[in-house]
C-alpha positions in Angstrom: 0.0 -0.1 -0.3 1.2 3.6 -0.8 1.2 6.6 1.3 2.0 10.4 1.4 4.7 11.1 3.6 4.8 15.0 4.3 5.7 17.2 8.0 2.5 19.3 8.3 0.7 20.7 11.5 -2.7 19.9 11.6 -4.6 22.4 12.0 -6.9 21.9 14.5 -4.6 20.6 17.5 -1.3 21.9 16.2 0.3 18.8 16.2 3.1 17.3 13.7 1.5 14.6 11.3 4.0 13.2 8.7 2.3 10.1 7.2 -1.1 10.5 5.7 -3.1 7.3 4.1 -5.9 7.0 1.5 -9.0 5.4 3.6 -11.6 6.3 0.8 -11.7 7.6 -2.5 -15.1 8.8 -5.0 -14.4 9.1 -8.8 -17.8 11.1 -9.7 -17.2 10.9 -14.0 -20.9 12.5 -14.6 -19.5 15.6 -12.6 -15.9 15.9 -13.1 -14.9 15.3 -9.3 -12.8 13.3 -7.1 -12.8 12.9 -3.5 -10.1 11.7 -1.4 -10.3 11.0 2.4 -7.0 11.1 4.2 -6.2 9.9 7.5 -3.3 11.8 8.9 -1.0 9.8 11.5 2.3 11.1 13.5 4.3 8.8 11.9 4.8 5.3 10.0 5.7 4.1 13.0 2.8 5.2 15.0 0.2 4.1 12.6 2.0 0.9 13.0 1.6 0.4 16.6 -1.8 1.1 16.2 -2.1 4.5 17.4 -5.6 6.3 16.1 -5.1 9.2 13.4 -4.4 12.8 14.5 -7.4 13.9 11.9 -9.1 12.7 8.9 -9.7 15.1 5.7 -11.6 14.7 2.2 -10.0 16.4 -0.5 -12.0 17.4 -3.1 -10.2 17.5 -6.8 -12.4 18.8 -9.7 -10.4 16.3 -12.2 -11.3 12.8 -12.6 -8.1 9.7 -13.9 -8.4 8.7 -17.5 -10.0 5.3 -17.5 -6.6 3.6 -18.4 -5.2 5.1 -14.8 -5.3 3.4 -11.8 -7.7 5.7 -9.3 -5.4 5.3 -6.0 -2.5 6.1 -7.2 -3.6 8.9 -9.6 -5.2 10.2 -6.7 -2.0 10.2 -4.5 0.0 11.9 -7.5 -3.1 14.5 -7.2 -2.3 15.2 -4.0 1.5 16.0 -4.4 1.4 18.3 -7.2 2.4 21.9 -6.6 0.2 24.4 -5.3 -0.2 26.9 -8.6 1.4 30.3 -8.1 -2.5 32.3 -8.6 -4.1 29.8 -6.1 -6.3 31.5 -3.3 -7.3 29.2 -0.2 -10.7 29.1 0.8 -11.1 30.9 4.2 -14.6 29.2 5.6 -14.3 27.0 8.9 -14.1 23.5 8.1 -12.5 24.2 4.6 -9.4 21.7 3.5 -6.8 23.0 1.3 -6.2 20.8 -1.5 -2.9 21.7 -1.7 -1.9 20.6 2.2 0.3 17.5 1.1 1.6 19.4 -2.2 5.4 18.3 -2.4 5.1 15.4 -0.5 6.7 11.7 -1.2 4.8 8.9 -2.4 6.3 5.8 -0.9 5.4 2.2 -0.4 5.0 0.6 2.8 
């Protein structure tokens, strides 16, 4: 199973999380959108020890994988893409920036 490694500060608690795994994936070809649910853990070691995730967030991407792509791998690659220079994050409560994991490294367990 693949995961994303990137050190981030969990916005609700301020705790550091570096291990991010896909726990849900929904591809909507009719509406051209993909929802990716990610669980974030302190570290890979803590997850393997059975510790709970620090947070669970759902990222929405206004795109879908081509039919010949593996959706899970496509979703991970979308989440680590660089944030565009002109991107303006929303400011409402509960907003999840789709570029939170930008620059992360995709690794294999």
